[in-house]
N, C-alpha and C positions, 0 to 999 in steps of 0.2 A: 192296097196290096204292097205298093211300095214302102208304105210306112211299116207295115208287118214285117217285111224281110229286113228293114234297119233294125228293128227291135230283136229280133232273133239273132242278127249279126252281132248286136252289142251284148246279148247273153252269152254268146259263144266266145266273144272276145274277153268277157269278164271272166268266164269260167276256166279259160285256157291257162292263165298264169297259175291259178290255184292248182290244177291238175299238174301242171309243170313243175311246181314247188312241190307237192306232194311225191311225185315220183323221183324227185331229187333226194327228198329225204328217205324215201325206202331204199334208193340206191346208195345212199351214203350208210345208211343202216346196215345193208348187206355188205358192202364193202369193208366196213368196220369189223363186222363179224369174220368176214373171210380172212381179213388181215390178221386178226387175233388168233385164228385157228392155225394160220401158216407160221406164225411166230411162235405159238405153242408147240407145235409140231416139231419146229427146229429146235427149242428149248429141250423137249423131251429127248429127242436123239443125242443133243450135246451133254445131257447129263449121264445119259447112258455111257459116254465115251469118257467123260471126266470124271465120274463117280470112282472107278477103279484106280485111276492115276492118283487121286487124292486120297483114295483109302490106302494105297500102297506107301504114300508118304507118311501118313498118320501111323500105319503100322510098323514102318521102319523107325520111326521116333519112338514108338513103344518097345521095339526090340533092343535099342540101346538105353533106354531110360530106366534106372534101376527102382524108381518109385513105383509100389505095387498098384496104388489105387489109379495112378496115370495110366498104367498098362490094361487095367481092368476096363477103365471107361472107354478107353479108345478103342479097343477090340470090340467091346458091346455096341458102341455108337457107329463104329465104321461097318459091322455087320448089319446093323439096323438099317442105315442109309442105303447100302448096297441093296439089300433087300426090297426096299421100298421103290428104289430106281428101276429094278429090273421086273418086279411085279406089275408096276404101271406102264412100263414099256410094254410088257405083254399084253396087258389089257387094253391098250390103245391099239395094238396090232390086230386084235381080235374083235373088239367092238368100236373102233373109232375113237378120234380124241373127245367125243361127247361124253365118254365114261369116266374121263379124269376129272377129278375134284381138285381144280388147280389151287383155290385157297388152301386147302388142307394140306396138299403136297409142299406148296411153298413154305407155309408155317412149319411142317414137319423136317424139311431140309435146312432151313434157316436156323431152327432151334437146335438141331443136330450139330450143325457146324458152329454154332457157339459154344455148345458143349465141347467140342474139338478144340477151339481156341482156348477154352479155359483150362484145357488139360495139358496143353503144349506150350504154356508160357503167356497165357492172358493177352495183354495188350502187345506184349512182345514176341507173341507167337508168329512164325512164318506162314501161318494159315489165315491171318487176319485180312489180308488184301483180298481173299476169296470172299470174305463177306462183301466187299466194295462191288465185285464184280456180280455176286449175286443180287445185289441192291439194283445194280444197273440191268441186269437180265430181268429180274422180276417187274421192274417198272415198264418194260417193255409190253409184257403179257397180262399184267394183273390189273384189277380195277383200282380206282383210287383208293376206295377205303381199305382194301386189302393191303396196298402200298404202305398206307399211313400206319396201320396195325404193324406191319412188319418192320419199316424203318423206324418210325417215331415211337411206337410201342414196345418194340424188342431190341432192334439192333442199337440204336443209340444209347438207351439206358443200359445195356449190356456193356457197351464200353466203359461207362462211367461207375457201374458196379464192379467192373474187373479192376478198374483203376483204385477203387476204394479197397477191393481185396488184396492188391499188392502193397498197398501202404499199412495194411493191419496183419493179415497172416502170411502173404507172400505167396506169389504163384509161379515164381521163377523155378524151372525144373533143374534137377542135379546136372543134367545133360548140358547145361549152359554154362557149368563152371563157376566162374566168381561174378557172373553178370547180377547176381543178386543185390549188388550194391545200388543197381539202378532203381531199386523199388523204394529206398530211402529218401529219395529227392522229389522233385518235381515231374521227372521223366514220365510216371504213370498218367498224370493229369495232361500232361502235353500231348501224349501220345493219344489219349481219350479226345481231345481238343480237335487234334488233326484227323482222326478218323471219322469224327462226327461231321466235320466239314466235308470230307471225301464222300461219305455215305449220302448226305444230302446232294452234293453235285452230281454223283453217280445216279441218283434216283431222277434228278432233274434232266440229266441229259437222255436218260432212258426214256422218259416221258416225252420228250421232245422228237426222239427217233420214232416213237409209235405214233405220234401225231402226224409227223412227216409221211410216213408209211400211209395211214389211212387216208391222208390228203390226196397223195398220189393214186391210190386205188379209186378214190370215188371221183378225181377227174378223168380217170380212164374209163370209168363207166358212164 
């Protein structure tokens, strides 16, 4: 009888760590999902605030820039990005954050921003730092594969393509005056190099911030 009790105790003591580990894994998965949901909510709200600000800057540029194609591109892209931002915000208010297709939204916003950068001066555009900020914010809420596609597959190649266009057809707007001389030297390539490093660093920092938040939530649970 005593031996039977000892065997039962051994079984319980053996199963307990497994149950505890399983519970911790479930708790970590739940905390990770909750953390990403909260961060996504913050990004959605922030985008609604920043979209009209950036749109106003781009439209102001279009007002003073005499080049017709730049004006047409800026108006079209700003209208499209503002529409996507507010439509997604309304959808999230009605159906919750689960209805938002985050990868699609990120790629649309980043692609639109790249077009805005192209129309406002390429690698010399005042809107290029926005891409660095978007890389940071996206790395907080996006999965690794989405982040790789966005940063390594889209943003970094875009910088080097813009540098090439500077050295061939030129992208400096008339609004910039005599700044077109910058395109004749190594300046576009240096700018592309600097922004490549900044994009990589920003995405790495954002990933670290996300990991830190997930760890804190996991420890709290």
